[in-house]
C-alpha positions in Angstrom: -0.5 -11.4 3.0 0.8 -8.2 4.2 -0.4 -7.1 7.8 -1.6 -3.4 8.7 -0.7 -1.9 5.2 -3.3 0.6 3.8 -4.1 3.0 1.2 -1.2 5.4 2.5 1.4 2.9 1.5 -0.4 2.3 -1.7 -0.4 5.9 -2.6 3.4 6.2 -1.7 4.1 3.1 -4.1 1.9 4.3 -7.0 3.6 7.7 -6.6 7.2 6.0 -7.1 6.0 4.0 -10.1 3.9 6.6 -11.8 6.4 7.5 -14.5 7.1 4.0 -15.5 3.4 3.1 -15.4 2.7 6.2 -17.6 5.4 5.4 -20.1 3.5 2.3 -21.0 0.2 4.1 -21.9 -0.6 5.6 -25.1 -4.0 7.8 -25.8 -5.7 4.5 -25.5 -4.0 3.3 -22.3 -2.1 0.1 -22.0 -2.8 -3.0 -24.5 -5.2 -4.6 -21.9 -7.1 -1.3 -21.6 -7.2 -1.1 -25.5 -8.3 -4.5 -26.2 -10.5 -5.3 -23.3 -11.5 -2.5 -21.0 -12.1 0.6 -23.3 -14.6 -1.2 -25.4 -16.5 -2.5 -22.2 -16.3 0.8 -20.5 -17.5 2.8 -23.4 -20.4 0.6 -24.3 -21.7 0.9 -20.8 -21.4 4.7 -20.7 -23.0 5.1 -23.9 -23.4 8.8 -24.8 -21.4 11.2 -22.5 -22.2 14.5 -24.3 -23.1 17.2 -22.0 -22.8 14.9 -18.8 -20.8 15.8 -15.8 -18.4 13.0 -15.3 -16.0 11.9 -12.6 -12.9 9.9 -13.5 -12.5 8.4 -10.0 -8.8 7.3 -10.0 -7.6 8.7 -13.3 -4.1 7.7 -13.6 -2.2 9.6 -16.2 -5.6 10.8 -17.5 -6.0 8.9 -20.9 -9.6 8.1 -20.2 -10.5 11.5 -19.0 -9.1 12.9 -22.3 -11.2 10.4 -24.0 -14.3 11.5 -22.2 -13.5 15.2 -22.8 -13.2 14.6 -26.6 -16.6 13.0 -26.4 -18.0 16.5 -25.1 -18.1 15.6 -21.5 -17.8 17.9 -18.7 -14.8 16.0 -16.8 -13.6 16.0 -13.3 -10.5 13.8 -12.7 -8.9 12.8 -9.4 -6.0 10.5 -8.6 -4.7 9.7 -5.0 -1.2 10.1 -6.4 0.2 13.6 -6.8 2.7 12.6 -9.3 0.0 11.0 -11.5 -1.9 14.2 -11.6 1.1 16.3 -12.6 1.9 13.8 -15.6 -1.9 13.8 -16.5 -2.0 17.4 -16.7 1.1 17.5 -18.8 -0.3 15.2 -21.2 -3.7 17.1 -21.7 -3.7 19.8 -24.4 -4.8 23.1 -23.6 -8.1 22.9 -25.3 -9.2 20.0 -23.1 -10.8 21.7 -20.1 -10.4 18.7 -17.5 -10.5 19.7 -13.8 -7.7 17.3 -12.3 -7.5 17.1 -8.5 -5.4 15.2 -6.2 -7.6 13.0 -3.9 -8.4 9.8 -2.7 -11.5 8.1 -3.9 -12.1 6.9 0.0 -12.5 10.4 1.1 -13.4 12.9 -1.6 -14.9 16.0 0.4 -13.4 18.4 -1.8 -16.5 17.4 -4.0 -20.1 18.3 -3.3 -23.0 15.8 -3.1 -24.7 15.0 -6.4 -22.2 16.6 -8.5 -22.1 13.9 -11.4 -24.2 12.3 -13.9 -21.6 9.5 -14.3 -18.8 8.2 -12.4 -16.2 5.9 -14.0 -13.3 4.2 -12.0 -10.8 2.2 -14.3 -8.9 -0.6 -12.4 -8.7 1.5 -9.2 -11.2 -0.1 -6.5 -8.5 -3.3 -6.0 -6.0 -0.5 -5.2 -8.1 0.9 -2.2 -8.0 -0.4 1.5 -11.3 0.9 2.3 -13.8 0.1 -0.8 -16.8 0.1 1.3 -16.2 4.1 2.0 -15.2 4.7 -1.7 -18.5 3.3 -2.9 -20.1 5.4 -0.3 -18.6 8.4 -1.9 -19.4 7.3 -5.5 -23.1 7.1 -4.3 -22.9 10.6 -2.3 -21.5 12.3 -5.5 -23.9 10.7 -8.0 -27.2 12.5 -8.8 -30.3 10.4 -8.5 -30.5 8.0 -11.3 -26.8 8.5 -12.2 -24.6 5.6 -13.0 -21.2 4.2 -11.5 -19.1 2.0 -13.7 -16.2 0.4 -12.4 -13.5 -2.2 -13.5 -11.4 -4.3 -11.4 -9.1 -7.3 -11.5 -11.4 -10.4 -11.7 -11.4 -11.5 -8.1 -12.4 -15.1 -8.9 -9.3 -15.7 -11.3 -6.9 -13.1 -10.2 -6.3 -14.3 -6.6 -3.3 -14.3 -4.4 -0.6 -16.7 -5.7 -2.6 -17.2 -9.1 -0.7 -17.5 -12.3 0.2 -19.8 -15.3 1.2 -23.2 -15.0 3.7 -24.0 -17.4 6.0 -26.5 -18.9 9.6 -26.4 -18.6 10.0 -25.0 -22.2 7.3 -22.3 -21.2 4.3 -23.5 -23.0 1.1 -22.3 -21.0 -0.9 -25.4 -19.7 -3.6 -23.7 -17.2 -4.3 -20.8 -15.0 -4.0 -21.7 -11.4 -6.2 -20.1 -8.9 -5.5 -20.3 -5.0 -6.2 -18.4 -1.9 -9.3 -17.1 -3.0 -11.0 -16.8 0.4 -8.1 -15.3 2.0 -9.0 -11.3 1.7 -6.6 -8.7 2.4 -3.7 -6.8 1.2 -0.8 -8.6 -1.0 2.1 -7.4 -3.2 1.6 -7.6 -7.0 4.4 -7.3 -9.2 4.4 -4.7 -11.8 7.3 -3.5 -13.9 10.7 -4.8 -13.7 11.0 -4.8 -9.9 8.3 -2.6 -8.4 5.5 -4.1 -6.2 2.2 -2.3 -5.9 -0.4 -3.3 -3.3 -3.3 -5.3 -4.2 -6.5 -5.6 -1.9 -8.3 -8.9 -2.7 -11.8 -9.5 -2.0 -14.4 -12.3 -2.9 -16.9 -11.4 -5.6 -19.5 -12.1 -2.7 -18.0 -9.1 -0.6 -18.0 -6.8 -3.9 -21.8 -7.6 -4.7 -23.0 -7.6 -1.1 -21.2 -4.2 -0.5 -22.8 -2.8 -3.8 -26.3 -3.7 -2.5 -25.5 -2.6 1.0 -24.4 0.6 -0.5 -27.8 1.3 -2.0 -26.8 0.6 -5.8 -29.0 -1.1 -8.4 -26.8 -3.5 -10.3 -27.6 -2.9 -13.8 -24.9 -5.0 -15.5 -21.9 -7.3 -15.3 -19.5 -7.8 -18.1 -16.4 -10.0 -18.3 -14.7 -8.4 -20.9 -12.7 -10.6 -23.7 -11.3 -9.6 -27.1 -13.1 -8.7 -30.2 -12.7 -10.3 -33.7 -11.4 -6.8 -34.6 -8.7 -6.8 -31.8 -7.7 -10.3 -32.2 -6.8 -9.6 -35.9 -4.6 -6.6 -34.4 -3.4 -8.3 -31.5 -3.7 -12.1 -32.0 -1.9 -13.0 -28.6 -5.0 -11.9 -26.9 -6.6 -15.4 -27.9 -5.5 -16.7 -24.6 -7.7 -14.2 -23.0 -10.5 -16.7 -23.9 -9.0 -19.2 -21.5 -10.0 -17.2 -18.2 -11.1 -13.8 -17.5 -8.5 -11.1 -16.4 -11.2 -8.3 -15.6 -14.7 -7.6 -14.5 -16.8 -4.7 -15.0 -19.9 -3.4 -13.0 -22.5 -0.9 -14.1 -24.4 0.6 -11.0 -27.4 2.7 -10.7 -28.2 5.0 -7.8 
């Protein structure tokens, strides 16, 4: 576990990794987003036509573009300046998305009660102060608005988790360890890059949601559909444990 490392260091690392990360994203995101997260997020959002939507932590902007093509009015923020540059470059001129550089822990550039829906896709675990981020999402929503966010599943993606394999590489089972050791850890992405991963327990997440004032409407642990398994058979292994968890909250 790394000591005294916060969001500023995470921003620096994501800014340096932005081009490599974005190169692996199509208009459906990466494979895990296409197979597991997108179907879940879109089903929880239901219709977004004519809604004011915030993509909180937009990355290279694929989800913002999906939402804009579904006739939502989209504002998209990311704490990495380079990610915002890439997102703008990938967005056709006919898609009117308001991209802004901003940290979800402090979005004072946006006014109270500005959005009907906020979606945050694989972002909260990249923030040191998730409590403040939840407070900001609550502030930015209209009464009755919804906040949907996905994260690495805190019960299965823990510090030092990973596959137990035989000598010839066969996957035996998924190891979980150090679950209750909350804090910031390094997580390998790409060939050599190490991003920061802020691990918390499921208890911490749910209690913070309640403390912030949200109503918990739904929790989904995404798994691949039959259609996706036909397209990507290797995702059969995702029935062995959950990689992600998605929450739908209401103000």
